[in-house]
N, C-alpha and C positions, 0 to 999 in steps of 0.2 A: 476396731475402727469401723464405723458405719460407712455405707457407700457414699453418702452425701459428704461426709468429712474427708473422704479421699480425693474429692474433686477440687481443682484449683479454685482460688477465691473468687474469680470472676466468671465461674460457671456453676450452674446447678442443674441436676437432672430433673426434669419435670414429668416425663412418662416414658415407659419403655426404655428405649435407647436414645431418646431425644435429648440433645444437649442445648441448653439455654444460655446465651451469653448476655453481656450488657448492651449489645447492639440490637435494640428491639426490632427495627425494620428488617435487618438482615435475618433475624430469627423468624420473622413472620414469612419472609420470602421463602426460606428453606422449608418451613412447614408446608407451604403451598406446593413447592416442587416435589417434596417427599409424597404428598397426597396424590400427586399425578403419576408417581412411579408405576402404580398398578394398572394405568390406563386412562382413557378419556373419562371425565366426569363433568357433571353440570355445575354451574355456579352454586346452586343450592347445596349439592352434595359436597362441594369444596368447602362451604361454610360450615356444614355439620362436621365434616372430618377434621378440619383444623381447629374448630371452636373459636375462630376469630369472627369479628363483627362483619356482617355482610358488606357495608361500605368499604371496610378496609380490604377485604378480599378482592372486591370489584376493582378498587383503585390500583392495587398491586398487580392483579392479573392483567389489567389493561397495559401497565407499564412493562411487564414482562412480555406480553404479546408484541408491543411496539418494538422491543429489542430482540424479538424472534426467539426468546427462550421458551415460550409456549405459543400455541396457536389454537384456533377453534375449528373443529371439524364440521362437516356438512349438517350436523345435528345441533350445532352450537355449543358442543362440550369442549372443555379445555383439555389440551394434551401437551406433552413435552414437545418442544420445537427442535429445529435442526441446529441451532447454535451449539448445542452440546456436541453434536457430531463434528462440527467445525473445530471446536476446541480440541477434541480427541485427535482430529486429523493433524492439527498443529503440533500436538504433543508427540505424535508418532512420526512426524516428518523426518527426523534424524534417521530413524530405523529404516524408513522407506527410501531415503536418498542413499543410504549405505548400500542398499541392495539394487538400486536403480541403475547405476552407471553402466555396469556390464550389459544389462539388458537393453538399455538405450543404444549403446554402441552396436550391439548385435543386430538389433532392429534396423538401425540406420544402415549398417553395412549390407544386410540382406535385401533392403528395399531401395537403398539409394536416396531415400527421402528424409525429410526433417522429422524428428521424433520429439515430442514434448510430454511432460506430465503437468497437469493442472489440478488444482484443488479449489474449493469454494472459499471465498473471502467476502462475507457479507452478500452484497448484491452483485459481486463480480466473481470472476475466476482469475487466479494468479498462476503464472508459470513458475514451477519450482525446480524444473530440471529439463535439460534439452540436449540433443545431439543433432546438429544441423548441417545442411549443405553449405559449402562456402561459395557457391555460385548458382546462377539460375534466375528465373523470373520471379520465383517466390522468395519473399524476404521473411525468414522465420521469426517467430515471437521470441524476444529476448527474455532472459531470466528476470524474474521480478515484475514483469509486465502485467498490468491489470486489464483483463478484457471483459466485456459485458456478457451477461448470461442469456442474452436473447437470441444468439445465433452461434452456429458451430456445433460439430458432433461432440466435443468435449462438454459443452454446456448442456447438450441433451443428456449425457450420461450423468453429470453432476445433479441434474434436475429430476430425472426420471424416477428416482426412488426417494424423492424428497417428500416433505410433508405436503398434503393436499393443498393447504392454503397458499404455500409458497409456490407450488406448481401453478395454481390458478392465477396468482398475481403476476408471475413471470410470462405466462402465456398471453397476457393482455397486449404485450408489445413484442412478443417473440416472432421469429420467422419460421418457427416449426409449430406443430399442432399437438393437441392432446392425443390424437391418433398416432402420430409419429412416436411420441413418448411411450405409448402402449406397445408399439412395435419394438422399441428399444428394450423395454422390460422383458418381452417375450423371447427375443433372440439373443439378448446379452451384448449387443454392440450397436453403435450409432454410425450413421453416414451423413455427410453434408456435401453438397455440390453448389458452389457459388452462393452459399448461404451467408457466410460472414465476409468473404472477399470474392469479388467477381473472378472467375476462371480458376479458383482454388478449391480443391476438395480435401476432405479429411475423413479418417476413420478412427473411432475411439472405442475403448472398452473400460469397464470399471476396475478399480483397485479397491479392495475391501479390507477393512480393519479386522482384527481378531474376533470382534463381535458381529461381523458380517455387514457392517455399515459401509456404504460407498464413501470412501475418504478421498479419492482422487480419480482422475481419468488419464489414461495414457493414450496418445494420439499420434498418428502419422499424418502429415499434411504435404501437399505439393500441387503442382498445376494439373488440371484436368487432362491436358494434352499428353502428360506422362503417365498419370494414374488411371486414365480412362473414365468414361462417363458412368461406369459401375464399379467404383473402387472397392466396395464392400465385398464383392465376389472374389477379388483377388487378394485383399489384404486383411479382411476381418479375422481369418483364422490365426494369422500371425499376431495381430494386436490382442486377440482374446488370449492367446497362450501367454503373451507377455504380462497381461493383467492378472492372469491366474497365477503365474509364478510370483509376481510381486505381492499378491494377496496372501499367498502361503508364507511368504517371507515375513509378513506381519504377525504370524503365529510363532515365529522363532523366539526361543528364550533369549533374554537380555543378559549378557555376561558382565 
């Protein structure tokens, strides 16, 4: 039996391991995305690699960029965007939450402050886990709450290692700067003081997937009067240790 005859009736193999279906637009989109796996390339190179018509490549690339599946770097080249990391984070969420509860409780017990885990969801961040204080001036973020990406230490973590174009777009209205994000990448944790809510500070660290991508941020938050005006000095080691533990849990085999 030939290779072609072993393929189901609605699929044919066109080249190498490329699978062609009857859904033409989807096939073309997949060709574009696969061409970008090797790294950023120009529109002309994308046309040559895929063999598709230039207007088709341009139209689909613009649509993919709008949905944040791809972006253009500072040289105008196309590259895979951050939406794939978001999907991967969603897929890994059950594994993360399974490991998170004891870490959240431990961090809450050691600090006496509210602890949250956030992940990116489009142009927002969503709270997916929490261990919070039952009293005090600070009202903790409830599970499922959507918060903006323009302020807060968790937002800094989720943005610092993002695609350059998304960083640039968010910084246009952010309360933090590109310099602050560079500091976050250098030291591995983020700090905010009255950035998202007056009188409230927070410290956050990244949680990374098995591939090393930042999939979530773990945060401690509370009033400045309790956590001090330099909370990073006091709490960053604890938050970073928690983020490291949960990152390592993402490498654990699934049974």
